[in-house]
C-alpha positions as CSV (number, residue, x, y, z in Angstrom):
1,X,75.0,161.8,92.7
2,X,73.8,165.3,93.1
3,X,72.0,166.5,96.3
4,X,68.9,167.1,94.3
5,X,68.9,163.5,92.9
6,X,69.5,162.1,96.4
7,X,66.5,164.1,97.7
8,X,64.3,163.0,94.8
9,X,65.3,159.3,95.3
10,X,64.7,159.6,99.1
11,X,61.3,161.0,98.5
12,X,60.4,158.1,96.2
13,X,61.7,155.5,98.6
14,X,59.7,157.1,101.5
15,X,56.5,157.0,99.4
16,X,57.1,153.3,98.6
17,X,57.8,152.4,102.2
18,X,54.6,154.2,103.3
19,X,52.6,152.5,100.6
20,X,53.9,149.1,101.5
21,X,53.2,149.6,105.2
22,X,49.7,150.7,104.4
23,X,49.1,147.7,102.2
24,X,50.4,145.2,104.8
25,X,48.0,146.7,107.3
26,X,45.1,146.7,104.8
27,X,45.5,143.1,104.0
28,X,45.7,142.1,107.6
29,X,49.3,140.9,107.3
30,X,50.5,143.0,110.2
31,X,49.1,145.4,112.8
32,X,49.3,149.2,112.5
33,X,51.7,149.5,115.4
34,X,54.2,147.0,113.9
35,X,53.9,148.6,110.5
36,X,54.5,152.1,111.9
37,X,57.5,150.8,113.9
38,X,59.1,149.1,110.9
39,X,58.4,152.0,108.6
40,X,59.9,154.4,111.2
41,X,63.1,152.4,111.4
42,X,63.2,152.0,107.6
43,X,62.7,155.8,107.1
44,X,65.3,156.7,109.7
45,X,67.8,154.3,108.2
46,X,67.1,155.8,104.8
47,X,67.6,159.3,106.2
48,X,71.0,158.2,107.7
49,X,72.0,156.6,104.4
50,X,71.1,159.8,102.4
51,X,72.9,162.0,104.9
52,X,76.0,159.9,104.5
53,X,75.7,159.8,100.7
54,X,75.3,163.5,100.5
55,X,78.2,164.1,102.9
56,X,75.9,166.2,105.1
57,X,78.4,166.7,107.9
58,X,78.7,165.6,111.5
59,X,75.8,167.7,113.0
60,X,73.3,166.4,110.6
61,X,74.6,162.9,110.9
62,X,74.4,163.1,114.7
63,X,70.8,164.3,114.6
64,X,69.9,161.5,112.1
65,X,71.6,158.8,114.3
66,X,69.7,160.0,117.3
67,X,66.4,159.8,115.4
68,X,67.3,156.3,114.2
69,X,68.1,155.2,117.7
70,X,64.8,156.6,118.9
71,X,62.8,154.8,116.2
72,X,64.6,151.6,116.9
73,X,63.8,152.0,120.6
74,X,60.1,152.4,119.7
75,X,60.2,149.2,117.5
76,X,61.9,147.3,120.3
77,X,59.1,148.2,122.6
78,X,56.4,147.3,120.1
79,X,58.0,143.9,119.4
80,X,58.1,143.3,123.2
81,X,61.9,142.9,123.3
82,X,62.3,145.6,126.0
83,X,60.0,147.7,128.1
84,X,59.8,151.5,127.7
85,X,61.8,152.2,130.8
86,X,64.7,150.2,129.6
87,X,64.6,151.9,126.2
88,X,64.4,155.3,127.8
89,X,67.4,154.6,129.9
90,X,69.5,153.3,127.0
91,X,68.5,156.3,124.8
92,X,69.2,158.6,127.7
93,X,72.8,157.3,127.6
94,X,73.2,157.0,123.8
95,X,71.6,160.4,122.8
96,X,74.1,162.7,124.6
97,X,77.0,160.4,123.6
98,X,76.1,160.7,119.9
99,X,75.7,164.5,120.3
100,X,79.1,164.8,122.0
101,X,80.9,162.7,119.3
102,X,79.2,164.5,116.4
103,X,80.0,167.9,117.9
104,X,83.7,166.8,118.4
105,X,83.9,165.6,114.8
106,X,82.3,168.8,113.5
107,X,84.5,171.1,115.6
108,X,87.7,169.1,115.7
109,X,90.4,170.6,117.9
110,X,89.3,174.2,117.5
111,X,89.1,176.0,120.8
112,X,86.4,178.6,120.8
113,X,86.5,179.6,124.4
114,X,87.7,183.1,125.1
115,X,90.0,184.0,127.9
116,X,88.3,185.2,131.1
117,X,89.8,188.6,131.0
118,X,90.8,190.6,128.0
119,X,94.5,191.3,127.8
120,X,94.9,194.9,128.9
121,X,97.8,197.1,129.7
122,X,97.8,196.7,133.5
123,X,100.6,199.2,134.0
124,X,99.2,202.2,135.9
125,X,102.1,204.5,135.1
126,X,101.5,207.3,132.6
127,X,102.9,206.9,129.2
């Protein structure tokens, strides 16, 4: 599937999710907070799927995973499973871990550090 087709499909699914969430709130089936949380997790999950499908690369996947974790954290608070402090602590651990792993995957074993001193001819004798 081409990148353009993936983006088009993602846009359509995002619109359907938003419309479904609005309809559930309008008919009194759920609250706006629950609808927003579920939609956020669904959209972040969709973004992750599309990033994997389009072979976006480790940096984009890392960013998408961090967004998914953040929206899941918000949903966990809305549903009363955890309090905001617990979620903040878990995301404080998971966020940097995901960044480190995605950076390592993207860069592999390449060493980009430069030596502290340029190699110079330290011989003071005239040529």
